[in-house]
TORDREN-613898 format. One record per atom (N, C-alpha, C, CB): residue number from 0; atom name; x, y, z. Coordinates in Angstrom, 3 decimals. Atoms other than C-alpha are relative to their C-alpha. Glycine has a CB too. Layout:
NUKE  num  atomo         x         y         z
NUKE  NUM     CA         X         Y         Z
...
END
This chain:
NUKE  num  atomo         x         y         z
NUKE    0      N     0.716    -1.483    -1.331
NUKE    0     CA   116.449   101.236    92.488
NUKE    0      C     1.220     1.399    -0.902
NUKE    0     CB     0.797    -0.484     2.882
NUKE    1      N    -0.183    -1.603    -0.369
NUKE    1     CA   117.091   104.983    91.098
NUKE    1      C    -0.261     1.527     0.690
NUKE    1     CB    -0.072     0.215    -0.571
NUKE    2      N     0.354    -1.206    -1.207
NUKE    2     CA   117.337   107.768    93.521
NUKE    2      C    -0.561     1.330    -0.357
NUKE    2     CB     1.289     0.435     0.757
NUKE    3      N     0.549    -1.218     0.687
NUKE    3     CA   115.083   110.578    93.090
NUKE    3      C     1.316     1.390     0.156
NUKE    3     CB    -1.691     0.417     0.905
NUKE    4      N    -1.042    -1.267    -0.626
NUKE    4     CA   117.518   113.829    92.203
NUKE    4      C    -0.992     0.782     0.617
NUKE    4     CB     0.956     1.034    -1.186
NUKE    5      N     0.732    -1.676    -1.040
NUKE    5     CA   116.111   116.856    94.623
NUKE    5      C    -1.023    -0.500     0.717
NUKE    5     CB    -0.865     1.537    -1.009
NUKE    6      N     1.040    -0.272    -0.425
NUKE    6     CA   113.224   117.245    95.831
NUKE    6      C    -1.449    -0.431    -0.862
NUKE    6     CB     0.223     1.270     0.215
NUKE    7      N     1.772    -0.203     1.425
NUKE    7     CA   109.858   115.715    93.925
NUKE    7      C    -1.207    -0.395     0.887
NUKE    7     CB    -0.132    -1.589    -1.841
NUKE    8      N     1.257    -0.147    -0.240
NUKE    8     CA   106.279   115.489    94.354
NUKE    8      C    -1.112    -1.004    -1.059
NUKE    8     CB    -0.162     1.557    -0.123
NUKE    9      N     1.055     0.761     0.437
NUKE    9     CA   103.868   112.847    93.326
NUKE    9      C    -1.181     0.606    -0.200
NUKE    9     CB    -0.204    -0.936     0.756
NUKE   10      N     1.744    -0.589     0.276
NUKE   10     CA   100.652   114.330    91.901
NUKE   10      C    -0.797    -1.250    -0.959
NUKE   10     CB    -0.029     1.858    -1.182
NUKE   11      N     0.758     0.348     0.447
NUKE   11     CA    97.275   112.128    91.111
NUKE   11      C    -1.083     0.908     0.002
NUKE   11     CB    -0.082    -0.971     0.366
NUKE   12      N     0.923    -0.726     0.561
NUKE   12     CA    94.494   113.849    89.171
NUKE   12      C    -1.083    -1.179     0.500
NUKE   12     CB     0.236     0.428    -1.681
NUKE   13      N     1.016     1.043    -0.561
NUKE   13     CA    91.530   111.940    90.771
NUKE   13      C    -1.119     0.151    -0.897
NUKE   13     CB    -0.469     0.223     1.573
NUKE   14      N     1.176     0.184     0.449
NUKE   14     CA    89.317   112.864    89.147
NUKE   14      C    -0.361     0.237    -1.659
NUKE   14     CB    -0.713     0.810     0.843
NUKE   15      N    -0.389     0.607     1.562
NUKE   15     CA    91.069   111.661    85.373
NUKE   15      C     0.522    -1.098     0.160
NUKE   15     CB     0.993     0.761    -0.910
NUKE   16      N    -0.281     1.539    -0.371
NUKE   16     CA    92.164   108.390    87.135
NUKE   16      C    -1.571    -0.369    -0.176
NUKE   16     CB     0.772    -0.364     1.775
NUKE   17      N     0.620     0.309    -0.338
NUKE   17     CA    90.239   105.889    86.253
NUKE   17      C     0.331    -1.912     0.253
NUKE   17     CB    -0.864     0.701    -0.694
NUKE   18      N     0.075     1.269    -0.782
NUKE   18     CA    91.520   103.048    88.144
NUKE   18      C     0.380    -1.178    -0.979
NUKE   18     CB    -1.510    -0.214     0.642
NUKE   19      N     0.039     1.530     0.623
NUKE   19     CA    93.215   100.378    86.164
NUKE   19      C     1.112    -0.281     0.824
NUKE   19     CB     0.213    -0.332    -1.796
NUKE   20      N    -0.745     0.469    -1.185
NUKE   20     CA    96.285    99.820    88.494
NUKE   20      C     0.832    -0.293    -0.468
NUKE   20     CB    -0.358    -0.886     0.826
NUKE   21      N    -0.960     0.139     1.125
NUKE   21     CA    98.654    99.787    85.792
NUKE   21      C     1.094     0.169     0.968
NUKE   21     CB    -0.079     1.089    -1.345
NUKE   22      N    -0.546    -1.083    -1.033
NUKE   22     CA   100.522   102.187    88.228
NUKE   22      C     0.759    -0.449     1.092
NUKE   22     CB    -1.059     0.749     0.618
NUKE   23      N    -0.355     1.038    -1.908
NUKE   23     CA   100.344   100.443    91.714
NUKE   23      C     0.736    -1.225    -0.256
NUKE   23     CB    -1.714    -0.799     1.030
NUKE   24      N    -1.069     2.179    -0.027
NUKE   24     CA   101.755    97.267    89.973
NUKE   24      C     1.471     0.250    -0.227
NUKE   24     CB    -0.473    -1.538    -1.885
NUKE   25      N    -1.414    -0.559    -0.124
NUKE   25     CA   104.588    99.118    88.678
NUKE   25      C     1.063     0.234     1.178
NUKE   25     CB    -0.138     1.083    -0.412
NUKE   26      N    -1.305    -0.270    -0.856
NUKE   26     CA   105.898   100.717    91.421
NUKE   26      C    -1.380     0.283     0.998
NUKE   26     CB     1.471     1.447    -0.485
NUKE   27      N     0.885     0.492    -1.532
NUKE   27     CA   104.055    99.306    94.555
NUKE   27      C     0.371     0.984     1.657
NUKE   27     CB     0.651    -1.999     0.376
NUKE   28      N    -0.705    -0.439    -1.296
NUKE   28     CA   106.245   100.850    96.914
NUKE   28      C     0.004     1.355     0.016
NUKE   28     CB     1.417    -0.478     0.172
NUKE   29      N     0.555    -1.180    -0.096
NUKE   29     CA   104.811   104.208    96.017
NUKE   29      C    -0.744     0.778    -0.260
NUKE   29     CB     0.311     0.377    -0.064
NUKE   30      N     1.485    -0.450     0.542
NUKE   30     CA   101.273   104.231    94.645
NUKE   30      C    -0.912    -1.189     0.510
NUKE   30     CB    -0.109     0.168    -1.851
NUKE   31      N     0.977     1.254    -0.112
NUKE   31     CA    98.428   101.775    95.819
NUKE   31      C    -1.446     1.479    -0.630
NUKE   31     CB    -0.138    -1.060     2.302
NUKE   32      N     1.302    -0.635     0.255
NUKE   32     CA    94.651   102.444    95.231
NUKE   32      C    -1.074    -0.330     0.769
NUKE   32     CB    -0.394    -0.204    -1.207
NUKE   33      N     1.380    -0.515    -0.527
NUKE   33     CA    91.957   103.207    96.911
NUKE   33      C    -1.110    -0.755     0.184
NUKE   33     CB    -0.470     0.894    -0.740
NUKE   34      N     1.462     0.691     0.095
NUKE   34     CA    88.980   101.299    98.185
NUKE   34      C    -1.016     0.075    -1.424
NUKE   34     CB    -0.858     0.723     1.189
NUKE   35      N     0.543    -0.581     0.523
NUKE   35     CA    87.290   103.613    95.480
NUKE   35      C     0.435    -0.425    -1.587
NUKE   35     CB     0.125     1.195     0.574
NUKE   36      N    -0.987     0.532     0.533
NUKE   36     CA    90.087   102.064    93.233
NUKE   36      C     0.359     1.137    -0.791
NUKE   36     CB    -0.231    -1.262    -0.640
NUKE   37      N    -0.760    -0.895     0.949
NUKE   37     CA    91.697   105.351    92.075
NUKE   37      C     1.180     0.319     1.225
NUKE   37     CB    -1.023     1.531    -0.727
NUKE   38      N    -0.452    -0.804    -0.416
NUKE   38     CA    94.902   106.404    92.641
NUKE   38      C     0.981     0.752     1.197
NUKE   38     CB    -0.653     0.128    -0.150
NUKE   39      N     0.047    -1.111    -1.008
NUKE   39     CA    96.714   107.608    96.099
NUKE   39      C     1.907    -0.695    -0.198
NUKE   39     CB    -1.337    -0.108     1.897
NUKE   40      N    -1.109     0.058    -0.284
NUKE   40     CA   100.800   108.039    96.364
NUKE   40      C    -0.006    -0.347     1.561
NUKE   40     CB     0.630     1.165    -0.459
NUKE   41      N    -0.659    -0.657    -1.449
NUKE   41     CA   102.243   106.559    99.538
NUKE   41      C     0.796     0.700     0.897
NUKE   41     CB     0.193    -0.333     0.373
NUKE   42      N    -1.527    -0.760    -0.295
NUKE   42     CA   105.176   108.745   100.189
NUKE   42      C     0.094     1.252    -1.087
NUKE   42     CB     1.513    -1.228    -0.318
NUKE   43      N     0.156    -1.672     0.558
NUKE   43     CA   106.014   112.143    99.780
NUKE   43      C     1.376    -0.302    -1.074
NUKE   43     CB     0.313     1.658     1.577
NUKE   44      N    -1.089     0.256     0.859
NUKE   44     CA   109.815   110.795    98.197
NUKE   44      C     0.535    -1.593    -0.956
NUKE   44     CB     0.984     0.377     0.961
NUKE   45      N     0.251     1.938     0.773
NUKE   45     CA   109.618   108.025    95.251
NUKE   45      C     1.581    -0.405     0.536
NUKE   45     CB    -0.209    -0.248    -2.573
NUKE   46      N    -0.800     0.693    -0.198
NUKE   46     CA   111.424   105.043    96.174
NUKE   46      C     1.189    -0.324    -0.784
NUKE   46     CB    -0.543    -0.721     0.206
NUKE   47      N    -0.611     0.113     1.643
NUKE   47     CA   112.254   104.677    92.839
NUKE   47      C    -0.549     0.307    -1.145
NUKE   47     CB     0.274    -1.162    -0.386
NUKE   48      N     0.126    -0.681     0.485
NUKE   48     CA   112.304   106.794    90.724
NUKE   48      C    -0.208     0.036    -1.829
NUKE   48     CB     0.756     0.444     0.633
NUKE   49      N     0.049     0.961     1.222
NUKE   49     CA   112.882   104.663    87.576
NUKE   49      C    -1.617    -0.377     0.000
NUKE   49     CB     1.114    -1.491     0.200
NUKE   50      N     1.621     0.363     0.645
NUKE   50     CA   109.505   103.032    88.029
NUKE   50      C    -0.741     1.167     0.636
NUKE   50     CB    -0.824    -1.716     0.550
NUKE   51      N     0.544    -0.343     0.434
NUKE   51     CA   107.802   105.201    88.905
NUKE   51      C    -0.195     1.243    -0.746
NUKE   51     CB    -0.368    -0.289     0.511
NUKE   52      N    -0.065    -0.140     1.934
NUKE   52     CA   108.664   106.968    85.550
NUKE   52      C    -1.290    -0.023    -0.656
NUKE   52     CB     0.815    -1.387    -0.850
NUKE   53      N     0.337     1.103     1.422
NUKE   53     CA   107.551   103.867    83.902
NUKE   53      C    -1.962     0.200     0.549
NUKE   53     CB     1.057    -2.468     0.196
NUKE   54      N     1.011     0.233    -0.064
NUKE   54     CA   104.375   104.083    85.749
NUKE   54      C    -1.267     1.136    -0.618
NUKE   54     CB     0.069    -0.336     1.212
NUKE   55      N     0.652    -1.733     0.276
NUKE   55     CA   103.082   107.995    85.266
NUKE   55      C     0.001    -0.413    -1.553
NUKE   55     CB     1.265     1.798     0.528
NUKE   56      N     0.124     0.476     1.602
NUKE   56     CA   104.289   106.736    81.487
NUKE   56      C    -1.558    -1.226    -0.090
NUKE   56     CB     1.891    -1.054    -0.519
NUKE   57      N     1.259     0.605     0.161
NUKE   57     CA   101.838   104.075    81.593
NUKE   57      C    -1.563     0.362    -0.375
NUKE   57     CB    -0.036    -0.411     0.927
NUKE   58      N     1.538    -0.877     0.145
NUKE   58     CA    98.798   105.939    82.344
NUKE   58      C    -0.686     0.208    -0.610
NUKE   58     CB    -0.209     0.874     0.082
NUKE   59      N     1.150    -1.186     1.192
NUKE   59     CA    96.080   106.361    80.086
NUKE   59      C    -0.764     0.646     0.168
NUKE   59     CB    -0.806    -0.317    -0.863
NUKE   60      N     0.712    -1.167     0.487
NUKE   60     CA    94.636   109.048    80.943
NUKE   60      C     1.183     0.995     0.745
NUKE   60     CB    -1.834     0.151     0.539
NUKE   61      N    -1.215    -0.875    -0.260
NUKE   61     CA    97.665   110.996    82.009
NUKE   61      C     0.130     1.060     1.447
NUKE   61     CB     0.043     0.928    -1.318
NUKE   62      N    -0.195    -0.538    -1.092
NUKE   62     CA    96.617   111.573    85.887
NUKE   62      C     1.124    -0.615     0.981
NUKE   62     CB    -1.194     0.034     0.513
NUKE   63      N    -1.031    -0.343    -0.622
NUKE   63     CA    99.326   110.770    87.365
NUKE   63      C     1.501     0.452    -0.521
NUKE   63     CB     0.041    -0.907     0.662
NUKE   64      N    -0.613    -0.561     0.147
NUKE   64     CA   102.336   113.394    87.312
NUKE   64      C     1.476    -0.414     0.680
NUKE   64     CB    -0.637     0.912     0.179
NUKE   65      N    -1.383    -0.198    -0.728
NUKE   65     CA   106.088   113.641    88.739
NUKE   65      C     0.280     1.238     0.038
NUKE   65     CB     1.154    -0.645    -0.573
NUKE   66      N    -0.547    -1.474     0.355
NUKE   66     CA   107.212   117.353    89.246
NUKE   66      C     0.738     0.311     1.333
NUKE   66     CB    -1.298     1.246    -0.387
NUKE   67      N    -0.918    -0.578    -0.573
NUKE   67     CA   110.052   119.032    91.135
NUKE   67      C    -0.837     0.281     0.844
NUKE   67     CB     0.784     0.909    -0.562
NUKE   68      N     1.269    -0.733    -0.735
NUKE   68     CA   108.694   120.536    94.237
NUKE   68      C     0.960     1.381     0.382
NUKE   68     CB    -0.811    -1.023     1.642
NUKE   69      N    -0.440    -1.232     0.155
NUKE   69     CA   111.800   123.334    94.362
NUKE   69      C    -0.545     1.462    -1.621
NUKE   69     CB     1.575    -0.556     0.021
NUKE   70      N     0.314    -1.400     1.582
NUKE   70     CA   110.331   124.820    90.469
NUKE   70      C    -1.428    -0.641    -0.576
NUKE   70     CB     1.656    -0.069    -1.870
NUKE   71      N     1.461     0.132     0.889
NUKE   71     CA   106.805   123.080    89.454
NUKE   71      C     0.423    -1.064    -1.350
NUKE   71     CB    -0.610     1.870    -0.713
NUKE   72      N     0.093     0.819     1.601
NUKE   72     CA   108.198   121.346    86.560
NUKE   72      C    -0.161    -1.669     0.299
NUKE   72     CB     1.735     0.272    -1.085
NUKE   73      N     0.690     1.199     0.896
NUKE   73     CA   106.464   118.370    84.923
NUKE   73      C     1.545    -0.544    -0.382
NUKE   73     CB    -1.211     0.572    -1.601
NUKE   74      N    -0.855     0.943     0.743
NUKE   74     CA   109.641   115.469    84.809
NUKE   74      C    -0.652    -0.984     0.122
NUKE   74     CB     1.331    -0.226     0.359
NUKE   75      N     0.873     0.662     0.899
NUKE   75     CA   107.208   112.646    84.202
NUKE   75      C    -1.632    -0.086    -0.362
NUKE   75     CB     0.292    -1.000     0.270
NUKE   76      N    -0.585     0.392     1.282
NUKE   76     CA   105.495   111.745    81.979
NUKE   76      C     0.658     0.934    -0.867
NUKE   76     CB    -0.919    -0.532    -0.728
NUKE   77      N    -0.813    -1.588     0.775
NUKE   77     CA   108.011   113.643    79.550
NUKE   77      C    -1.414    -0.159    -1.444
NUKE   77     CB     2.634    -0.335    -0.892
NUKE   78      N     0.853     0.026     0.732
NUKE   78     CA   105.871   114.852    76.418
NUKE   78      C     0.850     0.002    -1.239
NUKE   78     CB    -0.964     0.963     0.241
END
């Protein structure tokens, strides 16, 4: 498990999310699917940054992103 490097925020663009579930399957401690099938962060600070980063990179519509709260810099997915 990789600890988060400083304050981070997980964001889900619910208008883009198509509910594949790949993110919640990859990082189940940090993400879940709501009854409408869209992703929802479960916590404000990631429990495992490595898994959450992988989940963001797996999202086919790039609806899941991870940002530094102090600068707003997007750290995942990496482009």
